[in-house]
N, C-alpha and C positions, 0 to 999 in steps of 0.2 A: 351093255353099254352104260358107262357111268360118266358123270360130269368130270371133265379133266381138271386137275388141280389148278392149272393156269387160269381157268375161268374164275374161280373164287379169288385167286391172287389179283387178277385184273380188277375185279369189283372192289376189293380192298384198296388197291392203289389209286382208284379213280373216285373214291367216295366223295371227296370235296367237289369234284366236277359234277357228279350226279346230284349233289345237294343244290348246287347252283342251278342246275336244270329245273329242279323242283321250285326254286325261288322264282325263276323266270315264269313258270306256269302259274304259281300262286298270285303273281303280280297282275294277272289278267282277271278282272272281276267278272267271271262268266256266270252271272246269276240268271238262270233261265226263267225264274218266276217274276222278274222285274222287267217290264218293257223297256225301261231306260237303259238296261244293260244288254239288250239283245245283240247289239253290234259287238259287245265284248265276248259273247258266246261264239259269235261267228269268227272273231279274231282268234279265239282259242282253237277253233277247228282248223284254221289255216296254219296256226303255229304247230299243232300236232301233225298235220298233214306234211308240212315241210320237214319236220324231224323224221318222220317215217320214210319219206322219199330219200333223205340223206343217208339212211341206213339200209337202203336197198329194197324197200317195200314198195310194190306197185299199188297205187291207191286211186280211189275215185271219191270226190266229194259229191254226195248224192243229195239233190234237192228234195226236200220232204213236203214242199207245198206251203200253205198258209194256215193260220188258225186265228182265233179271236181270244185276246187276253185283256181283261179289264176294259172291255168295250172297244179295244183297238184291234184291227186286223194286222197281223204281223207275219212276216216270213219265218217259218221254222228254221232254226240253224241246221246246216247240212250235217248229215251223218258221214262218217269216214268208213269206207270199205277198203280193205287192203289184203294183199297176198304176198307171200315170199316162199318159194319152194314149190315144185310140182313133181317131186319124185314119186312115182307110183309104188315104190317099194317102202315108202315111209308112211307113217300115220299122219293124218292131217287134223290139227287142233285149231278150233276157233276160239279166239280171245275176245271177250267183251269188256268194255269199260265205259264210263261216262265222264265227260269233261266239263259239265256244268256243276254249279255249286249252290248251296243255300245262301240267302241274303246274310250280310254281316256288316255291322257298323261298330266303330269303337264305342259309341255311346250305348250299345247294347250291354256293355260290361266287359269288353275285351281289355286285357292288360296291355296289349300291343296293337299295332295297326293290322287289321285282319288280312289285308291284301299285300302285306309285306312280310315275307318269311323271316321269322326271328329264330335264330339258333341259340338256344340256352346252353352256354358252355358247361354249366354245372350238371344239368340233368340230361343233356343230349337231345332235348326235345326240339323238334322242328315245328314251330307254331305258326299257323296261318290257315285261312279258310281254304278248304280243298286239299290240305296236306295229306289227310288220310282218306278223304271221301271226295273224289276218287282219283285225284291227280297223282298222288304218290304211287299207288298201285299201277296206274297206266304207265307212268314213267319208269317203273320197275321193268316193264316189258321192253321199253326203249333201251334201258341199260343193258338188258340181256342181249338185244340185237347189236348194240355197239360193241360189247365185249367180243362177240363172235366175229364181227366184221374186222375189228382191230387185230384180233389174234389169228385171222385167216382160218377160222373154224367153220365147218359146215354145220348148220343147225341139224339136230338129230331128227327133227320132224318138219313137215310142212306146216306153215302157220297161215291162218286167216284172221283178219281183224274186223271188228265192228265196234266203232266208238261213236257215241251219240252225245248230243248236247241238251237233251230234254228230260233226263231221268228224274231230276228233282221236281219236274212238273208233269209227271205222268207218262213220260216216253211217247209223247204224241208223234204220230207218223211212223214210229219204228216197227210196230207189228205189220203194217201194210208193206213196208220195205222188205221185211224178212219173208213174208208170204209171197211177195212178188218174185224175190230171188229164188225161192224154192221152186216156184212154177217154171222157172227158166231151165231147170235141171242142169245139164252140162254147161250151159252158157251162164249160169248164175254164179255169184261169188261164193256161195256156200256148198257148192257141189263137191261131194266126196269127203265132207267133214265127218270125222270119226267120233269126236267128242267136243265138249265145250268147257272152257275154264273161265271163271269169273272171279275177280278179286275186288269185291265191293262189300266186304263185311269184316268182322273183327273177332279176335279171340274173346273168350268169355271173361278172361281176367288179364292180368299184366305179366303172366309167367308161363302159361301153357298154351302152345299153338293148338289150333283146332282146324278141322275140316267141317264144312256145313253141308248137310244133305236135305235140309228143309227150310222153307221160308213161309211166313204168314203172308196172306194176300192183303188187299186194302180196298176200302171204299171210302171216299172223302166227300163230305157234305158241307154245303153252305146254306144256312137258313136265314132269310131276311124278313124282318118285320117293318112295315112302313105304314105311317098314319098321316100326320099333318103334312102340309105342303112345304113347310120350312121348320127349322129348329124353333122351339118355343121357350119362353121365359117361365121357369118353374113357379115363380111367385105369382104370375098372372094366370097360369093354366094348370098348375099342379092340383090334382084331384078333381079337375074339371073335364079332363079328356083321358082317353085310353093312351097310355104311354108305351111306345114301341120297346123301349129298353126293359120295362117291367115284364112285358110279354115274353121277350127273348130270354131273359134270365129265368123265368118260370119254366120255359120249355127246356132250356139246357140243363136245368137242375133236375129234370126228370129222365135223363138219359142214362146215368150211371151212378152207382153208390160210391161212397168214399173207399170202400174195400174192393172196388173193381167190378162188382156185379152189374151186368148190362140189364137195364130195366125194360128194354124193348122186348116184348114177348116173342118167343120163338127163336131168338138168336143164340143165347147160351145153350138152349135145349137141343140145338142141331148137333152138338158135339158130344159123342159118347164119353162117359167117364173113363179115366185111366184105371186099369186093373193094377194089382200089386206088382206084377212082373214089370209092367211098363214104368211104374213109379221107381223101381230099382235102377232103371237106366239113368234117371235124373239124379238119383242119390249117388251114383258112382262117379259122376263128373267132378273134375277138379274145380269146384266152385263153392263158394260159401256165402252166407248172409253178409259177412264182413266185406266180401268182394262187391256185393251190391251197394253196400253203404259207402265203401271207398269210391266206387265209380260215380255215385251221385253226390257225394260230399255231405251226407247227412244220414242219420239213423232212422230211415223212413221206409224200410222194407215192409211190404204189405203183410208178411207173416214171418214167424220165426222158424218155420219149417222149410228146409231147403228145397225139397221136391215140389212143394206148393208154389214157391216163388219161381222156380225154373219152369214149371209147367205153365204158370201164368205168363211167362215171357215167351215160351216156345210153342206150346201145343193147345193153348186156350185163346179164344178171341178176346180182344180188349177194345174198349172205347175210350178215347181221349179227347178232351176239350182243348182247342188250340188258341182261340182268341175271339175278340169282338171288334168289328170294324164299325166306324161311324160314331163311336162313343167319345166323350171328352177324355183326353189323355194329356197330361203335362202338369206343370207347376200351377199353383193358384187354386182357386175354388170357384170355377165356372159353374153357374147354376142353370145350365141349359137342359132342356128336354130334347134329345136327339129326334129328328124327324124320321130317320131311317137307320137301322142298325142290322148288322149281319154277324151271325155266330158261325164259327167253323169247328167241325169235329170230324174224326175219322174212326173207322172200325177196322182193326186188324183181324183178318179172316184166317181160319184153318180148315183143312178138309173135314167134312165135305162141303163147306161153305163156299159160295161164289158171290160176286156182286149181284148177279142175276137173281139169286135166291134171297139175298139179304135186303137189297134196296127196297123192294115193295113193302117189306115189313117196317122199315124205317119210315117211309112216307106215310103209310097208313097210321102208324102210331103217332107221328108228329101232328098229322091233321086232326086226329081224334083228341089229342091233348090240347091242341090250340082251340078246338071247338068248346072244350070245357071252360076255357077262360072267358067265354062270352064277350070277346073283344071285337071292336069295330075296325081294328087295324087289319092289314092285309099280310098274309103269310105267303112267302115264296120259298120253295125247296128246290135246291139244285144239287145234283151229284157231279162234282167237278172231275173226278177221275177214279179209276180203280184197277185192280189186278187180282188174279186168282192165286191161291196158295200153291205150293209146290213141294214135293217130296221125291228124292232120288234113291236109286239102288246103291247102297254103300259097298256092295260086294263086287261092283264093276271094276275092271282094270284101271279105269280112270282114277278111282279112289285109292286103289292099291298103289298106283304110282305116286300119288300125293302123300300117302302115308310113308312110303319109303323115302321120299324126298325130305319130308319133315324130320324123319329120324336121322337122315344123313346130315342135315344142316343144323338142327336144334338138339340133336342127341336125346330126343325123348319122343314118346308116343303121343300123338295128338288126340285131343278130345274130339269125339264125333258128336256134332250138335245139330239141332234145329235152331233157327234164329227167329227173333221176333219181328225183324224188319221185313220190308217188301222190295223185291226187285222184279217187277212184272215181266220183264223180258225173259227171265229164267224159264218160266213155264212155256212161253212162246217158242223158245229154242227147243226145249225138250219135246214138245208136241209136233212142231212143224218139221224139224229135222229128224226126229225119231232117234235121238242119240242121248247118251248120258251127259248130264251137266254137273260140274263140280264147282263148289265155292271154296276157293283157296285164299284165305285172308292174309293180308300183310300186317294190318294194324292191331292194336291192343284194345281191350275192353274199356279202357279209361281214356281213349283218344278224344272223346267229346265231339264226334261227328254231329253236325247240325247245331252244335252248342257254341257258347263263347269259348275262346282260347283253344279251338280245335288244334290238335297236334298229332304228329307222327314221330315216334322215337327214332333217333338216328340209327340205332341198332336194328330196329324193325325194317327201316328203309333199305339198309345195306344187306342184312341177313335175308330180308324178304326178297331182294333181287336175286340173291343166290338160290333161294327156295324156288322161285319161278323157273330159273334156268335148270336147276337140278331136276325139277318135275318133268321137264321136257325129255331129259335123258332117261329118266325112269320109265316114262310112258313109252319111249322108243324100245326099251329093253323087254317089255312085257308082251307076251303073246296075247293077241286080242281074242 
């Protein structure tokens, strides 16, 4: 069974309509990490749910309860569960995606309004927050459904859907939902699922498609130093009191070296070194130091050795400093001593690391380093969220189908990669359902997910839609 030619023809003919669908989705600022946008995340859930229903998908908006964010108790945005097709002779594939996005303001450095999709006629870039992460890929699946409905084609497989609105904020509530559905067995939404497909990652570069079989995990920390009851004047109290900002900077400066070495004892040491055979896997990938530099817009690669850089991105843990809250920011020269400041950092984890193994080491180290400062300020350490790393079997028919689909659409062999990002639900699906999980990306390595001027190339959106549909046909054709 192969994808019929009229499927690809329909996608080409309706490209502008599909791009308008993406524009409609980008226009909803579904920022899960900002309480002020919680209703927008809910609005996005209802928009997607309506679209799915119109395309023949039976859905349920699942209430995930409440949580606390920035001191406020908020209702979690609903997850969307869906199904179409119940033919016992067909494979059943579960599709996952997320409809929340990272914060974005034009003042951050965007060249365009982040929540208005801008189509660059010269480059074909579709610029807007969420275009590649993850609204474009989700809508690619809607495009596939629309093509089949309009053409009167039966889907080659049964589909199940799980779309969430909290992925950018730790997927709160989702693990519980999945485990609850698994316990329901035949009555659950995921019963009979043969494999999972997730499109929430990217090619290594801008020219070679890839399939991803591994992800790093994550543990995310917030450390707060608090001293005076209010902000102080540095001219009156400088060198007279312990300053929270000074303590915080001292602590954050002892977490990682400029060349990426993690200074917390025991973390780097958990991971065995790669042997020469494994290093060859990274050397063989279609990726170069120039690709790194092009993606970040500067010649700042941590090494000139390709394998070292790729292993640093894919198979080694990393610690990144993300920001400081409570400090003075803006124009002028305000001479304040902040009363309370918080620093945020995360550690990307790789097997055999887990948050449970790493977090105690982080807390012990920070407390010991703070004690060395002999400060009278108060240190508070919080782990905001985390997820385990994941690695899949690339010899499974799920990957075979994706390889064949990539060859059919892009006329080239895909790279097989592990990726540096984290999608916590990937491991949850793999472990709770006991099935193979595939990461089948739509976007390119230079899309700028989480960054300013995030984009999805028009060709990747349209050809990526064809890839998703073709993958379903290839999966149907392979003997499990």
